[in-house]
Structures are given as C-alpha cells and as structure tokens.
N, C-alpha and C positions, 0 to 999 in steps of 0.2 A: 961445497957442502958434502960432507962424508956420507957415503951410503952405509946404512946400517945392514948389519948381516942377520939374515933371518935363520937362526939355527933351529934344526928340527926339535920339535917338542919331544921330550922323553916319554916312552910308553911304560906304564907301570903294570902291564899284564904279567911280566915276568915275575913280579914280586908276590903274586897271590898265593901260589903254591908254597914257597918257603914261608910266608906268613902263616899259612894254615898249619905247616909242620910245626912251627914255633908254638902256636897256640896249642896244638895237640901235645907236644912234649910237656909244656908247663901244666896243661890239665892233668896229664897222666901221672905227675908227681904228687897230685893232690887226692888221688883216689886209689883204691887197691888195684893192682895189675890185672886181677881177673875181671875187673869192671872195665877198665880202660888201659889196655897194654900200650907199650911204647912203639913207636914206628919200627924199630929194629926187631921187635917181637914179631910183628906182622911179617917182616921180610924173612925172618927165620922159618915162620910157618909156611910162607910161599916156596922157599927152598926145599922144605920137606915134601910139599905136594909136588914140586917139579921132579925131585929125585925119584919119587915114588911112581911117576908117570901119570898121576891121577889128574894133575891141574889141566893139561891139555885135553883129556878125556871130558872133563866137566865143561870147559869152555866149548869144545867142539860140539857137545850135546846140545848146548843152549844156541849156538849159532845155527846149527842144522834146523832146529825147531823154528827159529827166528826167521831164517831166509825162507823156509816153506810157507809159512803162514803170511809173512809180509809181501812176498812175491805175488801170491794169490790176491791179496788185498790191494796191491798196487794196480794189478790188471783190472780187477772189478772196480775199484775207485775211479780209474781213469774212464772206463766205459760208462759208469753211472754218472759221473760228473759232466763228461762232455754231452751225453744224451740229455741230462736234465738242462744244461745250458742252451741247447739247440731246440728243445721241445718244451713249450710252456705247459702242455698238458702232463708230460712226464715229470716236469719239475713240481707241479702242484701235487702229483701223486706220490713221489718220494719225499716230499718236505716234511710231512709229519713223521715219516719212518726215521729220517735223519735226527729230528728233534728228540724222538723217542728213545733211539739208541745212543745218542750222544749224552743224554741224561743218566743212563744207567752205567755204573762202574764196570768196566770189562770183566773184572775179577768175579763179579756176581754171576757170571755165566759158567765159571769154571766148574761148579759142582754138577750143574745140569750136563755140561759137555762131558764130564766124566762118567756120569750115569749112561749117556747114550753110547759113548765111544771107548769107555774103559780107560784105565790108567795107561798113558803112553804117548806117542808122538802126536796122534791125530787130535786127541782131545785138547791138548795144549795148542796145536796149530790153529784150531777153530777158535779158540779164545783170542789168540794173536790176530786172527782175521777180523773178528768182530771189533776188536779195539782200534784197528788201523783203517778199515775200509771206510767208514763214514766220515771221519775228519778229512781224509784225503778226497773223497767225492766232493765234499762242500768246497774245499779250497780250490779244486780244479773247476768246478762249476762257477765260482765267482771269477776266476781268471778268464775263462772263456767268455762270460757275460760282460767283462771289462773291455773286450776288444771293441773299438769304435766301429759304428756301422759304416762311416765314411770309408775306411780302409777296405771293408768287404765290397761295398759298391763300386769303388775304384777298380778293384781287381775284377769284378764281374764286367765292368765296362771294357776292360782290356782283353776280355774273352776267357777269363779263367773259369775252368769247370769245378766240380765239387772237390775232386782230388787235389787240383792245384790250389784251390782255396785252403784246403786243410794243410797242405805242405807249406805254402808260402805266406799265409796270412795267420790262420788260427794257431798252428803249432808254434811259429817263432814268437808270436805275441804272448802266448800262454805258458812258454817254458819257464819264466820266474816262478809262477803259480805252481806249475808241476814240481819244480824243485822244492818249493816250500811245502807242497803236500807230501813229497817223499820224506822230507825231514820230520814233519809233524807225525806222519804215519809210523816211521821207524821209532821215534821217541816213545809213542803210545804203545806200539807192539813190544817194545824191550821192556817197558814197565809191566805190561801184562803178562809177558813171558816169566819174569822173575817172580812175580806174585803166583803165577799158576804153578811154577816149579816148586814153590814153597809149600803149596797145598798138596799136590799130587804128582810128584816125580821121584824117581829113584836115582837121578843124577842131573847135573847141571849147576849153574852158578847159583840159581835161587835155592836149589837142594841143599848146596854147601852152607848157605846163610842159615837156612832152617836147622840143619843138623848142628852147626855151630852153637845156635842159640839153645837147642835142646840138651846139648851136652855141657853147656857153660863155657865153650871155648870162644872167647871174645876175639881172639887173634884170627880164628877162622872166619868168624862174622865179618870182621873188618877186611880180611882178605877178599871175601866174596863181594862186599860193597866196593872195595877198590877195583876189582875186575869189571864190575858193572859200569862204573864210571869211565875206566880206561877203554873199554870196548866202544862205548858210545862216542867218546872223543876221537878214537881212531876212525870210526865210520865217518864222522864229520870232517876230519882232516883229509883222509885218504879217498874218500868216495864223493861226498856231497860237494865239497869245494872244487874238486876236480871236474865234476859235471858242470858246475857253474862256469868255470873257465872255458870248458870246450863249448858250450852252447852260446856263450858270449860272442866268441869268433864265428860260430855258425849263424847266428842271428845277423851279424854284420854282413855276411855274404848274402844271406837271403834278402 
C-alpha cells in the first residue's frame, strides 16, 4: 500500500497586500487623481517627505506621545487589574468605572484634556492613557481570575509565600492575558493618538492626515494612513510576537 504524501497547505496570507494594491490601482483609474491617487503617487509623496526630513519628525512625535501614554496605562492597568482580581471589594468598586469609561469614546476626552493641559504632549498623552488603561485592566483582571484555585492551594501546600505565589503561579498563568492586554491597549492607544493629533496637534501622523485633508492633498492623507498601519504592524511583529516567544519558554521553565 503506497503512503500518501501530506503536502503542506499553501498559505494565502502573502496575497492579501498585492490584491489590495490591484484593487487600489483599478479603482484609481475610475476616479480623478485628486480623489484617489495611484500608489506611485503616494510613494512620490513619501520620498518628498523623507528628503525634506519631515517624515521622521512626524513619526517620532507620534511614537513619543504613544509610548508615554501607553507606558503609564500599562503600569496602571496591571496594578488595577491584578488588585481587582485578588480583592472582591475592589473589583466591585472599579466595575462600574470600567463600564462607564469603556462606553465613552476616548476621543471625547480630547477637548476637555486640551482645556486642562493646553495643546501639546501632555493633553494627548492623557487621552492615550484613558483609551488604553481600562481595556488592559479588564483583560488582566480576567486573566488572574482564570487561574485555578487548585494550583494556588498546591503551591501553598508546598510552602510558597506570597512573593513565590506571584512569581511561580499568578505571573506565568496570566502572561497570555497580559500580552493580550498589551496588544489591546496599544491598539486603542494608537487609534486615540491619531484622532487626538487630528484635533489638537502641530505635528505627528494624525496631524499629517488632517493637513492633507484640509489642503486637498489625498496623497498625503494616504501616506499618513499607510504610516498608521505600518507602525501598528511593526509593533505587532517586532514587539508583541517576540514577547510571546520569550514568555512561552519562561513559562515552561517555571
């Protein structure tokens, strides 16, 4: 009896971007170029921004705001989510606040933040913080609550103290949820950043998109949109996936 060869199934993920470009090129031939430019027009716009040195400045300004607000939200989200999971009283206290702030679009806080802190770094960082902290706190809370009581009791039976429980039980078991919380928080923060920059900033990727729309430069708008997507994709590929690979080996050791 002949053995059949199980050939690997082809992955079609590589075809998505070329398909998008083909649809873009075809659609651009049906409308005026000032409405929808061709991809090479956007590339020419990018070359112009790179040669002038402004592109790196805009991306750097956005990343600086993002990292500041997101880092503060990550620390606060981890603390709030862990405390809510370990304390029923605190969980009942913050539950309505989580529901309230999750229901309000983060960009709605931008005008108030700019009134309090003025136009600049701090006002946008506050909007980023509000956008990211509550989804992260809820995700981490659910991750800690998902830990089986049997694992905790077994560790206590073996003489583990609170620090050892946190290091060898709670932290390894909740790492997937922490990574998921970071992903969700970064995505929410990145969207809020771009929206806030479109309203009240003098530089950044969101400001690029807003200025392109006001001047009727659709190539600049699409360049900003492409930068938003590329930056998020790079964070996913270079940061979050590496974190996953590193903690998987660490969890095995624990």
